[in-house]
MOPAC internal coordinates of N, CA, C and O (Angstrom, degrees):
PM7 1SCF
backbone

  N    0.0000 0     0.00 0     0.00 0    0    0    0
  C    1.3996 1     0.00 0     0.00 0    1    0    0
  C    1.4832 1   113.19 1     0.00 0    2    1    0
  O    1.2310 1   120.61 1   177.30 1    3    2    1
  N    1.2635 1   116.45 1    -2.70 1    3    2    1
  C    1.4802 1   121.11 1   178.05 1    5    3    2
  C    1.4902 1   109.04 1   -69.22 1    6    5    3
  O    1.2310 1   119.19 1   152.37 1    7    6    5
  N    1.2963 1   119.16 1   -27.63 1    7    6    5
  C    1.5780 1   120.94 1   174.24 1    9    7    6
  C    1.5330 1   108.61 1   -64.25 1   10    9    7
  O    1.2310 1   119.32 1   140.46 1   11   10    9
  N    1.2971 1   118.90 1   -39.54 1   11   10    9
  C    1.4538 1   127.90 1   179.84 1   13   11   10
  C    1.5536 1   109.64 1   -57.56 1   14   13   11
  O    1.2310 1   125.17 1   125.47 1   15   14   13
  N    1.3453 1   107.68 1   -54.53 1   15   14   13
  C    1.5529 1   116.00 1  -176.83 1   17   15   14
  C    1.5019 1   106.15 1   -62.70 1   18   17   15
  O    1.2310 1   117.53 1   137.25 1   19   18   17
  N    1.3246 1   122.31 1   -42.75 1   19   18   17
  C    1.4079 1   123.38 1  -178.79 1   21   19   18
  C    1.5926 1   110.71 1   -59.37 1   22   21   19
  O    1.2310 1   121.79 1   138.27 1   23   22   21
  N    1.3720 1   114.17 1   -41.73 1   23   22   21
  C    1.4315 1   116.15 1   177.44 1   25   23   22
  C    1.5107 1   113.44 1   -60.86 1   26   25   23
  O    1.2310 1   121.17 1   139.04 1   27   26   25
  N    1.3837 1   115.36 1   -40.96 1   27   26   25
  C    1.4975 1   117.74 1   178.75 1   29   27   26
  C    1.4909 1   111.44 1   -66.46 1   30   29   27
  O    1.2310 1   120.42 1   139.41 1   31   30   29
  N    1.2959 1   116.80 1   -40.59 1   31   30   29
  C    1.5287 1   120.83 1  -170.18 1   33   31   30
  C    1.5659 1   108.81 1   -73.42 1   34   33   31
  O    1.2310 1   120.68 1   137.57 1   35   34   33
  N    1.3695 1   116.30 1   -42.43 1   35   34   33
  C    1.4201 1   121.27 1  -175.14 1   37   35   34
  C    1.4856 1   112.55 1  -100.95 1   38   37   35
  O    1.2310 1   118.34 1   168.30 1   39   38   37
  N    1.2692 1   120.77 1   -11.70 1   39   38   37
  C    1.5281 1   124.68 1  -176.20 1   41   39   38
  C    1.4436 1   111.82 1    67.90 1   42   41   39
  O    1.2310 1   119.16 1  -155.56 1   43   42   41
  N    1.3618 1   119.21 1    24.44 1   43   42   41
  C    1.4768 1   121.19 1   178.78 1   45   43   42
  C    1.4735 1   109.10 1   -90.31 1   46   45   43
  O    1.2310 1   124.19 1   -15.19 1   47   46   45
  N    1.2920 1   109.56 1   164.81 1   47   46   45
  C    1.5605 1   119.19 1   177.16 1   49   47   46
  C    1.4184 1   107.95 1   -84.37 1   50   49   47
  O    1.2310 1   120.55 1   -36.19 1   51   50   49
  N    1.3689 1   116.55 1   143.81 1   51   50   49
  C    1.5071 1   122.59 1   177.08 1   53   51   50
  C    1.5548 1   110.79 1   -71.17 1   54   53   51
  O    1.2310 1   123.45 1   -28.97 1   55   54   53
  N    1.3531 1   110.98 1   151.03 1   55   54   53
  C    1.5562 1   115.22 1   175.01 1   57   55   54
  C    1.5385 1   107.18 1   -56.97 1   58   57   55
  O    1.2310 1   121.91 1   -27.69 1   59   58   57
  N    1.3623 1   113.95 1   152.31 1   59   58   57
  C    1.4752 1   121.58 1   174.37 1   61   59   58
  C    1.5181 1   104.94 1   -62.62 1   62   61   59
  O    1.2310 1   120.16 1   -41.91 1   63   62   61
  N    1.3782 1   117.29 1   138.09 1   63   62   61
  C    1.3978 1   127.55 1   176.87 1   65   63   62
  C    1.4772 1   113.09 1    96.56 1   66   65   63
  O    1.2310 1   118.66 1   172.71 1   67   66   65
  N    1.3354 1   120.15 1    -7.29 1   67   66   65
  C    1.5125 1   122.84 1   175.39 1   69   67   66
  C    1.5226 1   109.92 1   -64.34 1   70   69   67
  O    1.2310 1   119.90 1   138.12 1   71   70   69
  N    1.3438 1   117.79 1   -41.88 1   71   70   69
  C    1.3554 1   118.98 1   177.10 1   73   71   70
  C    1.5342 1   114.01 1    97.31 1   74   73   71
  O    1.2310 1   118.71 1  -156.80 1   75   74   73
  N    1.3267 1   120.07 1    23.20 1   75   74   73
  C    1.4452 1   124.83 1   175.32 1   77   75   74
  C    1.4982 1   109.66 1   -82.02 1   78   77   75
  O    1.2310 1   121.03 1   -56.31 1   79   78   77
  N    1.3618 1   115.63 1   123.69 1   79   78   77
  C    1.3897 1   117.84 1  -174.90 1   81   79   78
  C    1.5205 1   109.47 1  -142.53 1   82   81   79
  O    1.2310 1   121.67 1   -47.47 1   83   82   81
  N    1.3960 1   114.40 1   132.53 1   83   82   81
  C    1.4788 1   120.99 1   177.24 1   85   83   82
  C    1.4802 1   107.53 1   -83.33 1   86   85   83
  O    1.2310 1   120.78 1   -60.09 1   87   86   85
  N    1.4107 1   116.12 1   119.91 1   87   86   85
  C    1.4667 1   120.39 1  -177.17 1   89   87   86
  C    1.5015 1   109.88 1   -85.39 1   90   89   87
  O    1.2310 1   120.82 1   118.49 1   91   90   89
  N    1.4163 1   116.04 1   -61.51 1   91   90   89
  C    1.4938 1   125.63 1   173.87 1   93   91   90
  C    1.5145 1   106.03 1  -157.32 1   94   93   91
  O    1.2310 1   120.77 1   -36.35 1   95   94   93
  N    1.2812 1   116.14 1   143.65 1   95   94   93
  C    1.4641 1   115.50 1   175.68 1   97   95   94
  C    1.4682 1   118.63 1   -46.71 1   98   97   95
  O    1.2310 1   116.37 1   -49.18 1   99   98   97
  N    1.2330 1   124.50 1   130.82 1   99   98   97
  C    1.5091 1   129.07 1   -10.03 1  101   99   98
  C    1.4418 1   115.45 1   -96.43 1  102  101   99
  O    1.2310 1   118.18 1  -150.49 1  103  102  101
  N    1.2645 1   121.07 1    29.51 1  103  102  101
  C    1.4634 1   128.33 1  -173.39 1  105  103  102
  C    1.4967 1   115.54 1   -89.37 1  106  105  103
  O    1.2310 1   121.37 1   -53.34 1  107  106  105
  N    1.2607 1   114.99 1   126.66 1  107  106  105
  C    1.4724 1   123.41 1   178.88 1  109  107  106
  C    1.5302 1   112.07 1  -125.53 1  110  109  107
  O    1.2310 1   118.23 1   -23.24 1  111  110  109
  N    1.2970 1   120.97 1   156.76 1  111  110  109
  C    1.3503 1   127.29 1   177.75 1  113  111  110
  C    1.5714 1   109.65 1  -130.39 1  114  113  111
  O    1.2310 1   120.69 1   -38.07 1  115  114  113
  N    1.3516 1   116.28 1   141.93 1  115  114  113
  C    1.5076 1   116.63 1   176.77 1  117  115  114
  C    1.5507 1   104.67 1  -137.68 1  118  117  115
  O    1.2310 1   119.26 1   -37.02 1  119  118  117
  N    1.2034 1   119.01 1   142.98 1  119  118  117
  C    1.5260 1   122.53 1   169.53 1  121  119  118
  C    1.4884 1   112.81 1   -79.57 1  122  121  119
  O    1.2310 1   122.04 1   -49.29 1  123  122  121
  N    1.3730 1   113.69 1   130.71 1  123  122  121
  C    1.4380 1   117.72 1   176.46 1  125  123  122
  C    1.5202 1   109.49 1  -102.55 1  126  125  123
  O    1.2310 1   121.10 1   169.27 1  127  126  125
  N    1.3242 1   115.49 1   -10.73 1  127  126  125
  C    1.5209 1   122.37 1   171.73 1  129  127  126
  C    1.5311 1   104.58 1  -163.69 1  130  129  127
  O    1.2310 1   121.84 1     3.82 1  131  130  129
  N    1.2793 1   114.09 1  -176.18 1  131  130  129
  C    1.4746 1   114.82 1  -178.35 1  133  131  130
  C    1.4781 1   113.87 1   -59.49 1  134  133  131
  O    1.2310 1   121.26 1   142.21 1  135  134  133
  N    1.3247 1   115.19 1   -37.79 1  135  134  133
  C    1.4982 1   122.17 1  -175.04 1  137  135  134
  C    1.5539 1   111.23 1   -96.75 1  138  137  135
  O    1.2310 1   119.51 1   150.85 1  139  138  137
  N    1.2950 1   118.54 1   -29.15 1  139  138  137
  C    1.4434 1   118.37 1  -169.53 1  141  139  138
  C    1.5158 1   112.92 1  -103.15 1  142  141  139
  O    1.2310 1   123.25 1   -32.45 1  143  142  141
  N    1.3477 1   111.37 1   147.55 1  143  142  141
  C    1.4493 1   119.51 1   178.43 1  145  143  142
  C    1.5278 1   112.25 1  -133.76 1  146  145  143
  O    1.2310 1   122.98 1   -20.19 1  147  146  145
  N    1.2873 1   111.90 1   159.81 1  147  146  145
  C    1.4440 1   122.00 1   178.11 1  149  147  146
  C    1.5455 1   112.16 1  -123.28 1  150  149  147
  O    1.2310 1   118.71 1   -52.87 1  151  150  149
  N    1.2891 1   120.06 1   127.13 1  151  150  149
  C    1.4071 1   126.62 1  -176.11 1  153  151  150
  C    1.5199 1   107.73 1  -103.02 1  154  153  151
  O    1.2310 1   119.65 1   -49.20 1  155  154  153
  N    1.2540 1   118.28 1   130.80 1  155  154  153
  C    1.4847 1   118.69 1   179.65 1  157  155  154
  C    1.5739 1   110.36 1  -150.18 1  158  157  155
  O    1.2310 1   122.29 1   -27.13 1  159  158  157
  N    1.2766 1   113.21 1   152.87 1  159  158  157
  C    1.4357 1   120.45 1   174.16 1  161  159  158
  C    1.5408 1   110.36 1   -98.03 1  162  161  159
  O    1.2310 1   120.09 1   -44.88 1  163  162  161
  N    1.3421 1   117.43 1   135.12 1  163  162  161
  C    1.5366 1   121.88 1  -177.79 1  165  163  162
  C    1.4723 1   107.51 1  -123.86 1  166  165  163
  O    1.2310 1   119.32 1   -73.95 1  167  166  165
  N    1.3108 1   118.90 1   106.05 1  167  166  165
  C    1.4502 1   121.80 1   178.85 1  169  167  166
  C    1.5254 1   107.95 1  -122.65 1  170  169  167
  O    1.2310 1   119.94 1   -63.78 1  171  170  169
  N    1.2806 1   117.71 1   116.22 1  171  170  169
  C    1.4610 1   124.27 1  -174.91 1  173  171  170
  C    1.5489 1   114.12 1    46.38 1  174  173  171
  O    1.2310 1   119.63 1    72.16 1  175  174  173
  N    1.3523 1   118.31 1  -107.84 1  175  174  173
  C    1.4387 1   117.08 1   178.95 1  177  175  174
  C    1.4963 1   115.07 1  -102.74 1  178  177  175
  O    1.2310 1   120.44 1  -160.60 1  179  178  177
  N    1.3907 1   116.76 1    19.40 1  179  178  177
  C    1.3602 1   121.12 1  -173.64 1  181  179  178
  C    1.5471 1   113.47 1  -124.03 1  182  181  179
  O    1.2310 1   121.30 1   -55.82 1  183  182  181
  N    1.3195 1   115.12 1   124.18 1  183  182  181
  C    1.5519 1   118.94 1   176.98 1  185  183  182
  C    1.5488 1   106.49 1  -114.10 1  186  185  183
  O    1.2310 1   123.56 1   -47.99 1  187  186  185
  N    1.2871 1   110.78 1   132.01 1  187  186  185
  C    1.4852 1   120.58 1   178.11 1  189  187  186
  C    1.4818 1   105.83 1  -119.32 1  190  189  187
  O    1.2310 1   118.05 1   -60.00 1  191  190  189
  N    1.3392 1   121.33 1   120.00 1  191  190  189
  C    1.3794 1   127.08 1   175.47 1  193  191  190
  C    1.5542 1   110.48 1   -78.05 1  194  193  191
  O    1.2310 1   119.11 1   -48.77 1  195  194  193
  N    1.3428 1   119.30 1   131.23 1  195  194  193
  C    1.4088 1   119.43 1  -170.59 1  197  195  194
  C    1.5541 1   113.19 1  -111.96 1  198  197  195
  O    1.2310 1   121.60 1   135.92 1  199  198  197
  N    1.2975 1   114.54 1   -44.08 1  199  198  197
  C    1.4745 1   121.77 1  -176.40 1  201  199  198
  C    1.4968 1   111.35 1  -156.60 1  202  201  199
  O    1.2310 1   121.59 1   -23.30 1  203  202  201
  N    1.3693 1   114.57 1   156.70 1  203  202  201
  C    1.4820 1   119.08 1   175.91 1  205  203  202
  C    1.5040 1   104.16 1  -143.92 1  206  205  203
  O    1.2310 1   122.20 1   -38.15 1  207  206  205
  N    1.3347 1   113.39 1   141.85 1  207  206  205
  C    1.5583 1   117.23 1  -175.93 1  209  207  206
  C    1.4748 1   104.36 1   165.90 1  210  209  207
  O    1.2310 1   122.46 1     9.00 1  211  210  209
  N    1.3430 1   112.90 1  -171.00 1  211  210  209
  C    1.4412 1   121.56 1  -177.60 1  213  211  210
  C    1.5704 1   107.27 1   -84.51 1  214  213  211
  O    1.2310 1   119.37 1     0.87 1  215  214  213
  N    1.2406 1   118.81 1  -179.13 1  215  214  213
  C    1.4092 1   121.91 1  -172.24 1  217  215  214
  C    1.5051 1   109.82 1   -62.76 1  218  217  215
  O    1.2310 1   118.38 1   138.23 1  219  218  217
  N    1.3123 1   120.70 1   -41.77 1  219  218  217
  C    1.4693 1   123.52 1  -179.87 1  221  219  218
  C    1.5415 1   107.14 1   -64.20 1  222  221  219
  O    1.2310 1   117.94 1   134.99 1  223  222  221
  N    1.3026 1   121.52 1   -45.01 1  223  222  221
  C    1.4863 1   121.35 1   178.52 1  225  223  222
  C    1.5133 1   110.22 1   -56.32 1  226  225  223
  O    1.2310 1   118.90 1   135.56 1  227  226  225
  N    1.2875 1   119.70 1   -44.44 1  227  226  225
  C    1.4063 1   120.90 1  -179.83 1  229  227  226
  C    1.5196 1   114.87 1   -63.57 1  230  229  227
  O    1.2310 1   122.15 1   140.47 1  231  230  229
  N    1.3886 1   113.49 1   -39.53 1  231  230  229
  C    1.5249 1   121.36 1   174.20 1  233  231  230
  C    1.4862 1   112.74 1   -55.51 1  234  233  231
  O    1.2310 1   122.08 1   132.60 1  235  234  233
  N    1.3933 1   113.62 1   -47.40 1  235  234  233
  C    1.4915 1   124.89 1  -178.37 1  237  235  234
  C    1.4542 1   106.85 1   -59.97 1  238  237  235
  O    1.2310 1   118.95 1   131.21 1  239  238  237
  N    1.3888 1   119.61 1   -48.79 1  239  238  237
  C    1.4254 1   124.55 1  -175.81 1  241  239  238
  C    1.4835 1   110.97 1   -61.24 1  242  241  239
  O    1.2310 1   120.51 1   137.66 1  243  242  241
  N    1.3561 1   116.64 1   -42.34 1  243  242  241
  C    1.5240 1   120.16 1  -178.13 1  245  243  242
  C    1.5044 1   108.56 1   -67.17 1  246  245  243
  O    1.2310 1   117.99 1   144.37 1  247  246  245
  N    1.3484 1   121.43 1   -35.63 1  247  246  245
  C    1.4613 1   121.70 1  -178.77 1  249  247  246
  C    1.5076 1   111.20 1   -65.33 1  250  249  247
  O    1.2310 1   121.41 1   148.83 1  251  250  249
  N    1.3104 1   114.92 1   -31.17 1  251  250  249
  C    1.3834 1   120.34 1  -178.04 1  253  251  250
  C    1.5713 1   117.00 1   -83.61 1  254  253  251
  O    1.2310 1   122.41 1   159.17 1  255  254  253
  N    1.3626 1   112.99 1   -20.83 1  255  254  253
  C    1.4660 1   126.27 1  -177.36 1  257  255  254
  C    1.5056 1   110.66 1   -79.83 1  258  257  255
  O    1.2310 1   120.10 1   180.00 1  259  258  257

């Protein structure tokens, strides 16, 4: 997750393969491992972590949101 923090602090793009993806404003997803993802909202200088789980867990969370 240090790569994500660096992106927030410096405004830089993550390296290819990290798996940071903008889903829809303000929702983002990042891989924490090959199977696991973390869903978060990014608004200006605030990051709110919403869910963590595998790909299907995140899809289910987004359907309910």
